[in-house]
PASEBA-1860 file (N, C-alpha, C; in nm, 3 decimals):
! residues 221
1> MAREKIRI> 3.707/-3.386/3.951/3.677/-3.529/3.953/3.801/-3.608/3.914 ~ 3.839/-3.703/3.997/3.960/-3.782/3.972/3.938/-3.877/3.854 ~ 4.042/-3.892/3.776/4.035/-3.983/3.662/4.038/-4.127/3.711 ~ 3.959/-4.210/3.645/3.956/-4.350/3.682/4.086/-4.418/3.641 ~ 4.143/-4.493/3.732/4.270/-4.561/3.706/4.249/-4.676/3.608 ~ 4.332/-4.678/3.504/4.320/-4.782/3.402/4.381/-4.911/3.455 ~ 4.307/-5.017/3.441/4.357/-5.147/3.486/4.457/-5.200/3.385 ~ 4.574/-5.234/3.432/4.681/-5.284/3.346/4.664/-5.435/3.330
9> KKIDNLTA> 4.633/-5.477/3.209/4.622/-5.619/3.178/4.648/-5.637/3.029 ~ 4.666/-5.761/2.989/4.693/-5.790/2.849/4.574/-5.752/2.763 ~ 4.602/-5.685/2.651/4.497/-5.645/2.557/4.465/-5.765/2.468 ~ 4.340/-5.807/2.471/4.301/-5.926/2.395/4.294/-5.900/2.245 ~ 4.244/-5.784/2.206/4.232/-5.752/2.063/4.370/-5.730/2.003 ~ 4.402/-5.807/1.898/4.536/-5.802/1.839/4.566/-5.666/1.779 ~ 4.471/-5.607/1.708/4.494/-5.477/1.644/4.517/-5.369/1.749 ~ 4.430/-5.368/1.851/4.446/-5.270/1.959/4.578/-5.290/2.032
17> RQVTFSKR> 4.618/-5.415/2.049/4.745/-5.444/2.117/4.863/-5.390/2.037 ~ 4.860/-5.408/1.904/4.969/-5.360/1.820/4.976/-5.207/1.820 ~ 4.858/-5.143/1.815/4.854/-4.996/1.818/4.908/-4.944/1.951 ~ 4.866/-5.007/2.060/4.914/-4.965/2.192/5.064/-4.986/2.205 ~ 5.114/-5.100/2.154/5.258/-5.126/2.159/5.336/-5.019/2.084 ~ 5.286/-4.983/1.965/5.356/-4.883/1.885/5.359/-4.747/1.956 ~ 5.244/-4.706/2.012/5.238/-4.577/2.081/5.325/-4.577/2.207 ~ 5.311/-4.682/2.289/5.388/-4.687/2.414/5.538/-4.699/2.386
25> RRGIIKKA> 5.574/-4.774/2.280/5.716/-4.789/2.246/5.776/-4.654/2.210 ~ 5.706/-4.578/2.124/5.757/-4.445/2.088/5.766/-4.355/2.211 ~ 5.667/-4.368/2.301/5.668/-4.285/2.421/5.784/-4.315/2.513 ~ 5.810/-4.444/2.536/5.918/-4.480/2.629/6.055/-4.448/2.569 ~ 6.069/-4.461/2.437/6.196/-4.423/2.373/6.217/-4.272/2.383 ~ 6.108/-4.196/2.365/6.118/-4.051/2.380/6.158/-4.013/2.522 ~ 6.097/-4.078/2.621/6.130/-4.049/2.761/6.275/-4.087/2.792 ~ 6.322/-4.198/2.734/6.461/-4.239/2.757/6.557/-4.135/2.700
33> GELSILCD> 6.526/-4.082/2.582/6.610/-3.978/2.524/6.610/-3.851/2.608 ~ 6.492/-3.814/2.658/6.484/-3.694/2.743/6.562/-3.714/2.872 ~ 6.553/-3.833/2.932/6.628/-3.862/3.054/6.778/-3.850/3.030 ~ 6.823/-3.900/2.915/6.965/-3.894/2.883/7.012/-3.750/2.869 ~ 6.930/-3.666/2.803/6.970/-3.526/2.780/6.962/-3.444/2.908 ~ 6.852/-3.457/2.979/6.831/-3.375/3.099/6.929/-3.408/3.210 ~ 6.959/-3.536/3.227/7.040/-3.579/3.342/7.180/-3.624/3.303 ~ 7.217/-3.610/3.175/7.350/-3.649/3.128/7.380/-3.794/3.167
41> ADVALIIF> 7.281/-3.880/3.142/7.294/-4.021/3.181/7.310/-4.107/3.057 ~ 7.381/-4.218/3.073/7.390/-4.318/2.967/7.269/-4.411/2.979 ~ 7.187/-4.413/2.875/7.063/-4.489/2.878/7.063/-4.588/2.762 ~ 7.029/-4.713/2.792/7.013/-4.816/2.689/6.877/-4.881/2.709 ~ 6.804/-4.894/2.599/6.669/-4.952/2.606/6.658/-5.060/2.500 ~ 6.614/-5.179/2.541/6.598/-5.293/2.450/6.456/-5.344/2.461 ~ 6.388/-5.355/2.347/6.248/-5.401/2.345/6.234/-5.508/2.238 ~ 6.173/-5.618/2.275/6.135/-5.722/2.180/5.982/-5.728/2.176
49> SATGKLFE> 5.927/-5.717/2.055/5.782/-5.725/2.040/5.736/-5.869/2.057 ~ 5.604/-5.889/2.058/5.549/-6.023/2.072/5.588/-6.114/1.957 ~ 5.620/-6.053/1.842/5.661/-6.132/1.725/5.812/-6.152/1.719 ~ 5.883/-6.099/1.821/6.028/-6.116/1.825/6.106/-6.006/1.756 ~ 6.037/-5.899/1.711/6.107/-5.789/1.643/6.180/-5.704/1.746 ~ 6.303/-5.667/1.714/6.388/-5.592/1.806/6.373/-5.442/1.784 ~ 6.359/-5.369/1.895/6.364/-5.223/1.895/6.462/-5.183/2.005 ~ 6.545/-5.085/1.975/6.646/-5.046/2.073/6.670/-4.896/2.067
57> FSSSSMRD> 6.721/-4.844/2.178/6.763/-4.705/2.187/6.883/-4.699/2.281 ~ 6.980/-4.618/2.243/7.095/-4.596/2.331/7.140/-4.453/2.314 ~ 7.173/-4.392/2.426/7.218/-4.252/2.422/7.359/-4.240/2.366 ~ 7.434/-4.350/2.374/7.569/-4.353/2.314/7.583/-4.486/2.242 ~ 7.692/-4.557/2.263/7.711/-4.687/2.199/7.641/-4.795/2.280 ~ 7.554/-4.869/2.214/7.486/-4.979/2.282/7.587/-5.081/2.334 ~ 7.690/-5.110/2.256/7.791/-5.209/2.296/7.864/-5.163/2.421 ~ 7.900/-5.035/2.427/7.972/-4.984/2.544/7.885/-4.990/2.669
65> ILGRYNLH> 7.759/-4.952/2.654/7.671/-4.952/2.771/7.648/-5.095/2.821 ~ 7.627/-5.189/2.729/7.608/-5.328/2.771/7.736/-5.385/2.831 ~ 7.850/-5.341/2.778/7.977/-5.386/2.837/7.991/-5.336/2.980 ~ 7.955/-5.212/3.002/7.961/-5.158/3.138/7.864/-5.233/3.229 ~ 7.748/-5.266/3.176/7.649/-5.339/3.257/7.701/-5.477/3.294 ~ 7.757/-5.546/3.195/7.811/-5.679/3.223/7.923/-5.673/3.326 ~ 8.008/-5.571/3.312/8.118/-5.556/3.408/8.064/-5.528/3.548 ~ 7.963/-5.443/3.554/7.904/-5.411/3.683/7.838/-5.534/3.745
73> ASNINKMM> 7.765/-5.608/3.661/7.700/-5.729/3.713/7.804/-5.831/3.758 ~ 7.915/-5.841/3.682/8.020/-5.935/3.718/8.084/-5.898/3.851 ~ 8.106/-5.768/3.872/8.167/-5.724/3.999/8.074/-5.752/4.116 ~ 7.944/-5.731/4.094/7.849/-5.758/4.202/7.846/-5.907/4.235 ~ 7.852/-5.991/4.130/7.851/-6.136/4.154/7.974/-6.181/4.231 ~ 8.089/-6.120/4.200/8.211/-6.155/4.272/8.201/-6.118/4.419 ~ 8.139/-6.004/4.444/8.125/-5.960/4.582/8.027/-6.049/4.659 ~ 7.929/-6.101/4.588/7.827/-6.183/4.652/7.866/-6.329/4.663
81> GPPSPYHQ> 7.980/-6.368/4.607/8.022/-6.507/4.615/7.979/-6.585/4.493 ~ 7.997/-6.716/4.498/7.962/-6.799/4.383/7.814/-6.784/4.347 ~ 7.782/-6.766/4.219/7.644/-6.748/4.179/7.565/-6.877/4.192 ~ 7.441/-6.862/4.221/7.350/-6.977/4.228/7.316/-7.023/4.086 ~ 7.264/-7.144/4.071/7.224/-7.189/3.937/7.127/-7.094/3.868 ~ 7.040/-7.031/3.947/6.946/-6.936/3.889/7.019/-6.817/3.829 ~ 7.116/-6.765/3.904/7.193/-6.651/3.855/7.281/-6.690/3.737 ~ 7.330/-6.812/3.738/7.409/-6.857/3.624/7.323/-6.860/3.498
89> LENCNLSR> 7.200/-6.909/3.512/7.109/-6.911/3.397/7.074/-6.770/3.353 ~ 7.054/-6.681/3.449/7.021/-6.542/3.416/7.137/-6.476/3.342 ~ 7.260/-6.501/3.390/7.376/-6.443/3.323/7.393/-6.500/3.183 ~ 7.364/-6.630/3.171/7.372/-6.692/3.039/7.272/-6.629/2.943 ~ 7.149/-6.608/2.994/7.047/-6.545/2.910/7.084/-6.401/2.876 ~ 7.144/-6.332/2.971/7.185/-6.195/2.946/7.295/-6.189/2.841 ~ 7.391/-6.280/2.851/7.498/-6.284/2.751/7.442/-6.315/2.613 ~ 7.348/-6.409/2.608/7.286/-6.445/2.481/7.208/-6.326/2.423
97> LSKEVEDK> 7.136/-6.257/2.511/7.059/-6.140/2.468/7.152/-6.029/2.419 ~ 7.260/-6.006/2.490/7.356/-5.904/2.449/7.416/-5.936/2.313 ~ 7.449/-6.065/2.293/7.504/-6.107/2.165/7.402/-6.091/2.054 ~ 7.278/-6.123/2.084/7.173/-6.111/1.984/7.149/-5.965/1.946 ~ 7.148/-5.878/2.047/7.132/-5.736/2.021/7.248/-5.683/1.936 ~ 7.368/-5.724/1.970/7.484/-5.680/1.894/7.478/-5.728/1.750 ~ 7.438/-5.855/1.729/7.427/-5.909/1.593/7.319/-5.837/1.513 ~ 7.203/-5.814/1.578/7.093/-5.745/1.508/7.132/-5.602/1.472
105> TKQLRQLR> 7.200/-5.536/1.564/7.244/-5.399/1.537/7.342/-5.396/1.420 ~ 7.432/-5.492/1.417/7.528/-5.500/1.308/7.458/-5.527/1.175 ~ 7.359/-5.615/1.178/7.284/-5.645/1.056/7.211/-5.521/1.003 ~ 7.155/-5.443/1.095/7.085/-5.321/1.053/7.183/-5.223/0.989 ~ 7.300/-5.209/1.049/7.400/-5.118/0.992/7.445/-5.167/0.855 ~ 7.459/-5.297/0.839/7.500/-5.351/0.710/7.392/-5.333/0.604 ~ 7.266/-5.347/0.646/7.156/-5.323/0.551/7.151/-5.178/0.506 ~ 7.200/-5.088/0.591/7.208/-4.947/0.552/7.335/-4.917/0.472
113> GDDLEGLN> 7.421/-5.018/0.453/7.543/-4.998/0.375/7.664/-4.965/0.459 ~ 7.651/-4.978/0.592/7.763/-4.948/0.683/7.828/-5.079/0.731 ~ 7.948/-5.066/0.782/8.020/-5.180/0.842/8.028/-5.300/0.747 ~ 8.060/-5.274/0.620/8.073/-5.383/0.523/8.215/-5.437/0.515 ~ 8.306/-5.368/0.583/8.444/-5.414/0.580/8.457/-5.548/0.652 ~ 8.533/-5.637/0.593/8.558/-5.767/0.656/8.460/-5.874/0.612 ~ 8.357/-5.839/0.535/8.262/-5.940/0.488/8.321/-6.014/0.368 ~ 8.309/-6.145/0.368/8.358/-6.222/0.252/8.251/-6.225/0.144
121> LEELQRLE> 8.282/-6.293/0.033/8.191/-6.296/-0.081/8.058/-6.361/-0.045 ~ 8.062/-6.470/0.030/7.937/-6.539/0.067/7.848/-6.449/0.153 ~ 7.909/-6.381/0.248/7.831/-6.292/0.334/7.773/-6.175/0.256 ~ 7.850/-6.121/0.162/7.799/-6.011/0.078/7.683/-6.058/-0.010 ~ 7.696/-6.181/-0.065/7.588/-6.234/-0.147/7.462/-6.257/-0.063 ~ 7.479/-6.305/0.060/7.365/-6.325/0.147/7.298/-6.191/0.181 ~ 7.380/-6.089/0.205/7.326/-5.956/0.232/7.255/-5.900/0.110 ~ 7.310/-5.925/-0.007/7.248/-5.878/-0.132/7.111/-5.943/-0.152
129> KSLESGLS> 7.101/-6.074/-0.123/6.973/-6.143/-0.136/6.870/-6.086/-0.039 ~ 6.913/-6.054/0.082/6.822/-5.994/0.179/6.770/-5.860/0.129 ~ 6.861/-5.780/0.073/6.820/-5.650/0.021/6.726/-5.666/-0.099 ~ 6.756/-5.763/-0.187/6.670/-5.785/-0.304/6.532/-5.832/-0.261 ~ 6.527/-5.918/-0.158/6.398/-5.964/-0.109/6.318/-5.849/-0.050 ~ 6.386/-5.765/0.028/6.316/-5.649/0.085/6.271/-5.552/-0.022 ~ 6.358/-5.530/-0.123/6.322/-5.440/-0.232/6.206/-5.494/-0.312 ~ 6.203/-5.626/-0.330/6.091/-5.689/-0.402/5.960/-5.666/-0.329
137> RVSEKKGE> 5.961/-5.682/-0.196/5.839/-5.659/-0.119/5.797/-5.513/-0.125 ~ 5.896/-5.424/-0.121/5.864/-5.281/-0.132/5.803/-5.250/-0.269 ~ 5.859/-5.309/-0.376/5.807/-5.287/-0.511/5.666/-5.341/-0.525 ~ 5.640/-5.459/-0.465/5.505/-5.515/-0.471/5.406/-5.422/-0.400 ~ 5.445/-5.374/-0.283/5.357/-5.284/-0.210/5.336/-5.155/-0.287 ~ 5.443/-5.105/-0.350/5.432/-4.983/-0.429/5.339/-5.006/-0.548 ~ 5.351/-5.125/-0.612/5.262/-5.156/-0.724/5.117/-5.161/-0.681 ~ 5.091/-5.218/-0.563/4.954/-5.223/-0.513/4.899/-5.082/-0.491
145> CVMSQISS> 4.982/-4.995/-0.436/4.938/-4.857/-0.412/4.910/-4.785/-0.544 ~ 4.999/-4.806/-0.644/4.980/-4.742/-0.775/4.852/-4.791/-0.841 ~ 4.828/-4.922/-0.837/4.707/-4.977/-0.897/4.582/-4.925/-0.826 ~ 4.590/-4.910/-0.694/4.478/-4.857/-0.619/4.450/-4.713/-0.660 ~ 4.556/-4.633/-0.679/4.538/-4.495/-0.721/4.481/-4.488/-0.863 ~ 4.529/-4.577/-0.952/4.478/-4.580/-1.089/4.330/-4.615/-1.090 ~ 4.293/-4.714/-1.008/4.152/-4.754/-0.999/4.067/-4.638/-0.949 ~ 4.118/-4.564/-0.850/4.043/-4.450/-0.798/4.028/-4.341/-0.903
153> LEKRGSEL> 4.135/-4.317/-0.980/4.128/-4.215/-1.086/4.032/-4.257/-1.197 ~ 4.033/-4.386/-1.233/3.940/-4.433/-1.336/3.796/-4.418/-1.289 ~ 3.772/-4.451/-1.162/3.637/-4.437/-1.107/3.595/-4.290/-1.108 ~ 3.686/-4.203/-1.069/3.655/-4.060/-1.069/3.631/-4.010/-1.210 ~ 3.710/-4.060/-1.308/3.690/-4.021/-1.448/3.554/-4.064/-1.499 ~ 3.512/-4.186/-1.462/3.380/-4.234/-1.503/3.269/-4.149/-1.442 ~ 3.288/-4.110/-1.317/3.188/-4.024/-1.252/3.180/-3.889/-1.321 ~ 3.296/-3.834/-1.361/3.296/-3.705/-1.430/3.228/-3.715/-1.566
161> VDENRRLR> 3.249/-3.827/-1.638/3.183/-3.847/-1.767/3.032/-3.851/-1.749 ~ 2.985/-3.924/-1.649/2.841/-3.931/-1.622/2.785/-3.794/-1.585 ~ 2.860/-3.723/-1.503/2.815/-3.589/-1.463/2.809/-3.495/-1.583 ~ 2.907/-3.505/-1.672/2.908/-3.422/-1.793/2.790/-3.455/-1.883 ~ 2.756/-3.585/-1.893/2.642/-3.625/-1.974/2.512/-3.570/-1.916 ~ 2.498/-3.576/-1.785/2.377/-3.523/-1.722/2.366/-3.372/-1.742 ~ 2.477/-3.302/-1.734/2.475/-3.157/-1.756/2.436/-3.123/-1.899 ~ 2.485/-3.202/-1.996/2.447/-3.178/-2.136/2.298/-3.200/-2.156
169> EQLVTLEM> 2.245/-3.306/-2.095/2.102/-3.333/-2.106/2.020/-3.219/-2.044 ~ 2.064/-3.170/-1.930/1.995/-3.057/-1.868/2.001/-2.932/-1.955 ~ 2.117/-2.910/-2.020/2.132/-2.794/-2.107/2.039/-2.804/-2.227 ~ 2.028/-2.923/-2.286/1.937/-2.942/-2.401/1.793/-2.918/-2.357 ~ 1.755/-2.969/-2.241/1.619/-2.949/-2.190/1.589/-2.801/-2.168 ~ 1.686/-2.728/-2.113/1.668/-2.585/-2.091/1.655/-2.510/-2.223 ~ 1.734/-2.547/-2.323/1.727/-2.482/-2.454/1.591/-2.506/-2.518 ~ 1.539/-2.631/-2.508/1.408/-2.661/-2.564/1.299/-2.583/-2.492
177> AKTMALKE> 1.307/-2.574/-2.359/1.208/-2.498/-2.284/1.214/-2.350/-2.320 ~ 1.335/-2.299/-2.340/1.351/-2.159/-2.378/1.292/-2.133/-2.515 ~ 1.313/-2.225/-2.610/1.259/-2.210/-2.745/1.107/-2.214/-2.743 ~ 1.048/-2.306/-2.667/0.903/-2.316/-2.658/0.844/-2.190/-2.596 ~ 0.908/-2.139/-2.492/0.859/-2.016/-2.428/0.866/-1.898/-2.524 ~ 0.975/-1.889/-2.602/0.988/-1.781/-2.699/0.883/-1.792/-2.808 ~ 0.855/-1.914/-2.855/0.753/-1.936/-2.958/0.615/-1.896/-2.907 ~ 0.584/-1.937/-2.783/0.454/-1.900/-2.726/0.442/-1.749/-2.710
185> AVETESAT> 0.551/-1.683/-2.672/0.547/-1.537/-2.657/0.521/-1.469/-2.790 ~ 0.583/-1.520/-2.898/0.563/-1.462/-3.032/0.420/-1.482/-3.077 ~ 0.365/-1.602/-3.058/0.226/-1.629/-3.098/0.129/-1.543/-3.020 ~ 0.153/-1.526/-2.891/0.066/-1.441/-2.809/0.070/-1.296/-2.855 ~ 0.190/-1.247/-2.885/0.203/-1.108/-2.931/0.135/-1.087/-3.065 ~ 0.144/-1.188/-3.156/0.080/-1.178/-3.287/-0.072/-1.174/-3.273 ~ -0.127/-1.260/-3.185/-0.271/-1.262/-3.164/-0.319/-1.130/-3.106 ~ -0.242/-1.075/-3.014/-0.279/-0.947/-2.953/-0.279/-0.835/-3.057
193> TNVSSYDS> -0.185/-0.837/-3.149/-0.178/-0.735/-3.255/-0.298/-0.743/-3.347 ~ -0.341/-0.864/-3.384/-0.457/-0.881/-3.473/-0.585/-0.830/-3.407 ~ -0.600/-0.860/-3.280/-0.719/-0.813/-3.209/-0.721/-0.662/-3.202 ~ -0.607/-0.600/-3.180/-0.599/-0.454/-3.172/-0.636/-0.391/-3.306 ~ -0.593/-0.451/-3.416/-0.624/-0.398/-3.550/-0.774/-0.406/-3.578 ~ -0.836/-0.514/-3.537/-0.980/-0.531/-3.558/-1.058/-0.428/-3.478 ~ -1.017/-0.406/-3.353/-1.087/-0.310/-3.268/-1.072/-0.168/-3.320 ~ -0.959/-0.130/-3.376/-0.937/0.006/-3.425/-1.012/0.033/-3.554
201> GAPLEDDF> -1.055/-0.065/-3.633/-1.127/-0.047/-3.760/-1.276/-0.030/-3.743 ~ -1.334/-0.073/-3.636/-1.478/-0.069/-3.616/-1.535/0.071/-3.612 ~ -1.481/0.173/-3.551/-1.540/0.307/-3.542/-1.551/0.376/-3.677 ~ -1.479/0.333/-3.781/-1.486/0.399/-3.911/-1.626/0.390/-3.970 ~ -1.694/0.275/-3.951/-1.829/0.258/-4.006/-1.928/0.351/-3.937 ~ -1.913/0.371/-3.806/-2.001/0.460/-3.734/-1.983/0.603/-3.778 ~ -1.857/0.642/-3.801/-1.830/0.778/-3.848/-1.893/0.802/-3.984 ~ -1.890/0.701/-4.070/-1.945/0.715/-4.206/-2.096/0.730/-4.201
209> SDTSLKLG> -2.163/0.656/-4.109/-2.309/0.664/-4.096/-2.350/0.801/-4.048 ~ -2.276/0.856/-3.949/-2.309/0.988/-3.898/-2.296/1.093/-4.005 ~ -2.196/1.083/-4.088/-2.173/1.179/-4.195/-2.285/1.172/-4.298 ~ -2.334/1.052/-4.326/-2.442/1.034/-4.425/-2.569/1.097/-4.376 ~ -2.599/1.083/-4.249/-2.719/1.141/-4.194/-2.714/1.293/-4.202 ~ -2.597/1.351/-4.171/-2.584/1.496/-4.174/-2.601/1.550/-4.316 ~ -2.557/1.482/-4.416/-2.566/1.527/-4.555/-2.699/1.491/-4.618 ~ -2.780/1.418/-4.549/-2.909/1.374/-4.604/-2.898/1.266/-4.705
217> LPSWE> -2.790/1.193/-4.699/-2.771/1.082/-4.791/-2.848/0.963/-4.743 ~ -2.890/0.880/-4.833/-2.962/0.762/-4.792/-2.870/0.667/-4.714 ~ -2.930/0.604/-4.615/-2.853/0.509/-4.535/-2.844/0.376/-4.605 ~ -2.737/0.302/-4.585/-2.715/0.171/-4.647/-2.786/0.062/-4.576 ~ -2.838/0.090/-4.460/-2.905/-0.014/-4.385/-3.037/-0.046/-4.447
END
């Protein structure tokens, strides 16, 4: 049975859209890496999310690949003659996008502690503030996670205390039941012993009467 073809359209649910974007983004980056390795190709991939967040992949230097692309596009434009206003706008947007990608890539490297050479004091202070802000958000998130874990442990501790109390109550009840059963067993055994003693004493009187008759002694009756 053939699989039903999925209709490609915008996902209305925001959560589902974000999950799909994350999965598809990882998939296309993985495929780009495989294409680069299998075919020995230079691959550059640029993705902007709906919120404007940049994701990129390059098999070598992103700057070199974009430079080659710009050169190739420039050569094609020269061969085709003067560019139309539309192509001029497209080239302008491409140049702006390339510059933005280069700046974002540089910022990421600087946040990792790379490419700090050439930064002046003001730029270093601005980078330090960015790192402190990010670290503050990480610390806040870490604190929330720690508090959540503490709350869970306290709840579990309270449950264990309640469970321990119930077990103690059950143990006391069992001990009381055991004591009552033992007491009843002792009383029953004592009553049985008394009855046995009474039954064993009765034949003595009959034996005495028979002996009196044989000797010709007067009967007590």
